[in-house]
C-alpha positions as CSV (number, residue, x, y, z in Angstrom):
1,M,-18.4,12.0,-24.0
2,S,-16.2,10.5,-21.6
3,V,-15.3,12.0,-17.9
4,V,-11.6,12.8,-17.8
5,V,-10.2,11.3,-14.4
6,A,-6.7,11.7,-13.5
7,V,-5.5,9.1,-10.9
8,A,-2.4,10.6,-9.1
9,G,0.0,7.8,-8.0
10,G,-1.3,5.8,-10.8
11,T,1.3,3.7,-10.7
12,G,1.6,2.4,-7.5
13,N,-0.3,-0.5,-5.5
14,V,-3.9,1.0,-4.9
15,G,-3.7,3.3,-7.7
16,R,-2.8,0.9,-10.6
17,T,-5.7,-1.2,-9.6
18,I,-7.8,1.7,-9.7
19,V,-6.6,2.7,-13.3
20,E,-7.1,-0.7,-14.6
21,T,-10.8,-0.8,-13.4
22,L,-11.7,2.6,-14.6
23,A,-10.0,1.8,-18.0
24,T,-12.6,-0.8,-18.7
25,S,-15.5,1.6,-18.4
26,P,-16.6,3.7,-21.3
27,S,-17.7,6.6,-19.2
28,Y,-14.3,7.5,-18.3
29,K,-10.9,8.7,-19.9
30,V,-8.4,7.9,-17.4
31,I,-4.8,9.8,-17.3
32,V,-2.1,9.1,-14.8
33,L,-0.1,11.3,-12.9
34,G,3.2,10.4,-11.5
35,R,6.7,11.6,-10.6
36,K,7.7,10.1,-13.8
37,S,6.2,9.1,-17.1
38,Q,6.1,5.4,-17.3
39,T,3.8,2.9,-19.2
40,V,0.8,1.7,-16.6
41,L,-1.6,0.5,-19.7
42,D,-1.3,0.8,-23.3
43,N,-4.5,2.9,-23.8
44,V,-3.7,5.2,-20.6
45,P,-1.4,8.0,-21.0
46,C,0.9,8.8,-18.0
47,Y,2.4,12.4,-17.6
48,A,5.3,13.3,-15.3
49,V,4.1,15.8,-12.7
50,D,6.4,18.2,-10.4
51,Y,3.9,18.7,-7.4
52,T,6.0,21.5,-6.3
53,D,4.9,23.6,-9.3
54,I,1.1,24.3,-8.5
55,G,0.8,26.4,-11.7
56,A,2.1,23.9,-14.0
57,T,0.2,21.0,-12.7
58,A,-2.9,23.3,-12.8
59,K,-2.3,23.7,-16.6
60,L,-1.8,20.1,-17.0
61,L,-5.1,19.3,-15.6
62,A,-6.8,22.1,-17.7
63,Q,-5.0,20.8,-20.7
64,H,-6.5,17.4,-20.6
65,E,-9.9,18.6,-19.2
66,V,-9.5,16.7,-16.0
67,A,-12.8,16.7,-14.2
68,I,-12.1,14.4,-11.2
69,I,-9.1,13.5,-9.5
70,I,-8.3,10.5,-7.5
71,S,-5.3,10.6,-5.1
72,T,-3.5,7.4,-4.4
73,I,-0.4,9.1,-3.2
74,Q,1.0,7.4,-0.5
75,V,0.9,10.1,1.8
76,T,3.5,9.2,4.7
77,D,5.8,12.0,5.3
78,E,5.7,15.9,5.0
79,T,7.1,15.7,1.5
80,S,4.1,13.3,0.3
81,S,1.6,15.3,2.1
82,A,2.9,18.6,0.4
83,A,2.4,16.9,-3.0
84,E,-1.3,16.1,-2.3
85,V,-2.0,19.5,-0.7
86,N,-0.3,21.2,-3.9
87,L,-2.5,18.8,-6.0
88,I,-5.7,20.1,-4.3
89,K,-4.5,23.7,-5.0
90,A,-3.6,22.8,-8.5
91,A,-7.4,21.2,-9.0
92,E,-9.0,24.5,-7.7
93,Q,-7.1,26.6,-10.3
94,A,-8.0,24.1,-13.0
95,S,-11.6,25.3,-13.7
96,A,-12.8,21.8,-15.1
97,V,-11.9,19.8,-12.2
98,S,-15.0,19.9,-9.7
99,R,-14.3,16.3,-7.6
100,F,-11.3,15.2,-5.7
101,I,-10.7,11.7,-3.8
102,A,-8.1,12.2,-1.2
103,S,-5.6,9.5,-0.4
104,G,-6.7,7.0,2.6
105,W,-7.7,3.6,1.3
106,G,-7.5,1.9,4.7
107,S,-8.8,2.3,8.6
108,L,-11.2,4.6,9.8
109,P,-9.5,8.0,10.3
110,T,-8.0,8.0,13.9
111,E,-5.9,10.4,15.9
112,T,-3.7,7.5,16.8
113,S,-2.3,7.2,13.2
114,P,1.0,8.8,12.4
115,V,-0.4,10.0,9.3
116,S,-3.5,11.9,11.0
117,I,-1.9,15.2,11.0
118,L,-1.0,14.7,7.2
119,Q,-4.6,13.9,6.4
120,K,-5.9,16.8,8.3
121,A,-3.8,18.9,6.1
122,S,-5.6,17.8,3.0
123,N,-8.9,18.0,4.6
124,A,-8.1,21.7,5.3
125,A,-6.8,22.2,1.9
126,L,-10.0,20.7,0.4
127,R,-12.4,22.7,2.5
128,S,-11.0,25.9,1.3
129,T,-11.5,25.0,-2.2
130,T,-15.0,24.8,-4.0
131,L,-14.2,21.2,-4.8
132,E,-16.4,18.2,-3.6
133,W,-14.3,15.7,-2.0
134,T,-14.4,12.3,-0.5
135,R,-11.7,10.1,1.2
136,F,-12.2,6.1,1.1
137,S,-12.6,4.0,4.7
138,V,-12.2,0.4,3.3
139,G,-10.9,-1.5,6.2
140,F,-7.9,-4.0,5.6
141,F,-7.2,-5.4,2.1
142,M,-7.9,-9.2,1.7
143,D,-5.3,-9.4,-1.4
144,Y,-2.6,-10.4,1.4
145,Y,-4.3,-13.7,2.0
146,G,-4.7,-14.8,-1.8
147,I,-1.1,-13.9,-2.7
148,P,0.3,-15.5,-4.8
149,A,-2.7,-16.7,-6.4
150,I,-4.9,-13.8,-6.4
151,K,-4.5,-10.9,-8.8
152,T,-3.1,-7.8,-6.7
153,H,-0.4,-5.0,-6.7
154,L,0.1,-5.1,-3.4
155,P,3.0,-6.6,-1.9
156,P,3.1,-9.6,0.2
157,M,2.3,-8.7,4.1
158,S,1.4,-11.6,6.8
159,F,-0.7,-9.4,9.2
160,A,-2.4,-11.6,11.7
161,V,-2.3,-14.6,9.7
162,D,0.6,-16.4,7.8
163,M,-1.2,-18.5,5.2
164,S,1.9,-20.1,3.8
165,S,3.2,-21.4,7.4
166,R,-0.5,-21.9,8.8
167,K,0.2,-20.0,11.6
168,A,-1.6,-16.8,13.1
169,A,-0.5,-14.0,15.8
170,I,-3.8,-12.6,16.5
171,P,-4.0,-8.9,17.8
172,G,-6.2,-8.6,20.9
173,T,-8.8,-11.3,21.7
174,G,-9.5,-12.2,17.9
175,N,-13.0,-11.4,18.5
176,E,-13.0,-7.9,17.5
177,P,-14.8,-7.0,14.4
178,I,-13.0,-6.1,11.3
179,S,-13.8,-5.4,7.8
180,L,-11.9,-7.2,4.7
181,I,-12.0,-6.4,1.1
182,Y,-10.1,-7.1,-2.1
183,S,-8.5,-4.2,-3.7
184,Y,-10.1,-4.8,-7.1
185,D,-13.5,-4.5,-5.2
186,V,-12.4,-1.3,-4.0
187,A,-11.8,-0.1,-7.4
188,K,-15.3,-1.1,-8.5
189,F,-16.9,0.9,-5.8
190,V,-14.8,3.8,-6.6
191,S,-15.8,3.6,-10.4
192,A,-19.5,3.3,-9.5
193,Y,-19.5,6.2,-7.0
194,L,-17.7,8.7,-9.4
195,G,-21.0,9.4,-11.0
196,A,-22.9,9.8,-7.5
197,P,-25.0,12.9,-7.3
198,K,-23.7,13.6,-3.6
199,W,-20.4,12.8,-1.8
200,E,-20.0,12.8,1.7
201,E,-16.4,13.6,3.2
202,I,-15.8,9.8,4.1
203,T,-17.1,7.0,2.1
204,Y,-17.4,3.4,3.5
205,V,-17.1,0.3,1.7
206,Y,-16.4,-3.1,2.8
207,G,-16.1,-6.8,1.6
208,E,-16.6,-9.0,4.2
209,K,-17.3,-8.1,8.1
210,T,-15.6,-10.7,10.3
211,T,-13.1,-11.1,13.4
212,W,-9.9,-12.8,13.2
213,N,-10.9,-15.9,15.2
214,K,-13.7,-16.4,12.3
215,F,-11.0,-16.0,9.8
216,V,-8.9,-18.5,11.1
217,K,-11.6,-21.1,11.3
218,I,-12.4,-20.6,7.5
219,A,-8.8,-20.7,6.7
220,E,-8.6,-24.2,8.6
221,E,-11.6,-25.7,6.9
222,V,-10.3,-24.5,3.4
223,T,-6.9,-26.2,3.8
224,G,-7.9,-29.0,6.1
225,T,-5.1,-27.9,8.4
226,Q,-5.3,-26.9,12.1
227,F,-3.5,-23.2,12.5
228,E,-1.2,-22.6,15.3
229,V,-2.5,-19.5,16.9
230,S,-1.1,-17.2,19.5
231,Y,-2.6,-13.8,20.8
232,D,-0.8,-10.6,21.1
233,P,-2.5,-8.6,24.0
234,I,-2.7,-4.7,23.6
235,E,-0.3,-4.2,26.0
236,K,2.4,-5.6,23.8
237,L,1.0,-3.8,20.7
238,A,1.5,-0.7,22.5
239,R,5.1,-1.5,23.2
240,G,5.5,-1.7,19.3
241,E,6.0,-5.5,19.4
242,V,4.1,-8.5,17.7
243,T,4.7,-12.3,17.3
244,E,7.0,-12.7,14.4
245,L,5.4,-15.2,11.9
246,P,7.6,-17.2,9.7
247,S,6.9,-15.0,6.5
248,H,7.9,-12.1,8.1
249,K,11.6,-12.1,7.8
250,A,11.5,-12.4,4.1
251,E,8.6,-9.6,3.8
252,L,10.3,-7.2,6.2
253,A,13.6,-7.5,4.4
254,N,11.7,-6.1,1.2
255,S,9.8,-3.5,2.7
256,P,10.2,0.1,1.7
257,F,10.3,0.8,5.3
258,P,13.4,0.1,7.8
259,E,12.7,-3.4,9.6
260,P,12.3,-2.0,12.9
261,F,9.6,0.5,11.7
262,A,8.0,-2.0,9.6
263,R,7.5,-4.1,12.6
264,Q,6.0,-1.0,14.6
265,I,3.6,-0.7,11.7
266,L,2.4,-4.3,12.2
267,A,1.8,-3.4,15.7
268,L,0.1,-0.3,14.9
269,L,-2.3,-2.2,12.7
270,G,-2.9,-4.6,15.6
271,S,-3.9,-1.8,17.7
272,W,-6.3,-0.4,15.5
273,V,-7.7,-3.7,15.2
274,V,-8.5,-3.9,18.8
275,G,-9.6,-0.4,18.7
276,G,-12.2,-0.9,16.2
277,Q,-10.5,1.2,13.3
278,F,-11.2,-1.7,10.9
279,D,-14.7,-2.2,11.9
280,I,-16.3,-0.3,8.8
281,P,-19.8,0.9,9.8
282,V,-22.1,-1.1,7.5
283,E,-24.9,1.0,7.8
284,K,-23.2,3.7,6.0
285,A,-21.4,1.8,3.5
286,L,-21.8,2.1,-0.2
287,N,-22.6,-1.7,-0.6
288,K,-26.4,-1.1,-0.2
289,S,-26.3,1.7,-3.2
290,F,-24.7,-0.8,-5.6
291,P,-26.2,-4.1,-5.0
292,D,-24.9,-5.1,-8.3
293,I,-21.3,-5.3,-6.9
294,K,-20.6,-8.4,-5.2
295,P,-17.4,-8.3,-3.4
296,I,-15.4,-11.6,-2.7
297,G,-15.6,-13.1,0.7
298,V,-12.7,-14.5,2.7
299,Q,-13.7,-18.0,1.9
300,E,-13.8,-17.5,-1.8
301,M,-10.3,-15.7,-1.6
302,L,-8.8,-18.5,0.4
303,L,-10.3,-21.1,-2.2
304,V,-8.8,-19.4,-4.9
305,R,-5.6,-19.5,-3.2
306,K,-5.6,-23.1,-2.4
307,T,-6.9,-24.3,-6.0
308,T,-4.4,-22.1,-8.1
């Protein structure tokens, strides 16, 4: 009998990727929880959820015999934080739910993150339950450097390297270690990990460990073009400033955030690179536990972009 997995926020960027991957597994039956009902996949039902109504949410989870919840809610403010906390409370009330993956899907936990206090709220709520839970730290998504050739639900974002213009504005020295991973590889690890006998509070995965200087070198080899490279020192990043790349104008105009705030996010990401927040600890990562999962690497990603 298939285990029922509910993906909260499963119509979004990371969520949809996880839904599509889990839907191919005979081990799981997937349902999507969203703020409104909409079609994600023909064989995956989507249910509208009012997260302020904990009782109704718990009833829905019980009705569908949900055993595992994966939260891909974008927890960026008090409203979305409350939604995840209420979902945790509803999960505790629904007796079939035993496991919960909290939203994260990015860097290592850090006090410098504006969402750190929101993640702590979810952690506190989870620790007050009997649920087994974890949060994924995956590094930085590699998808951005394969767009538009690679399959992805992530929106375009030229962080550090602008593949279209052959330019780079690298945070720090460019020698700081970073971990990059393709979103569908994250989803493969999630699918494999759901059946693991024991979960830790943080789960690490990575695709390739590299540096931005090495990334640019590979990009130059793949494209046969020398990139124009500049470096943003930590002092500049700390002021919320980054060197503008040609693709930023259009990308920031289409960002869900106001443009000044979106630029600050780019600077914050740069500060995290320098501070090691994207340096996933290889020795603690799931990769060695699931050797059959072969994540795509930087060169392969860029070759797909070049040849498509």
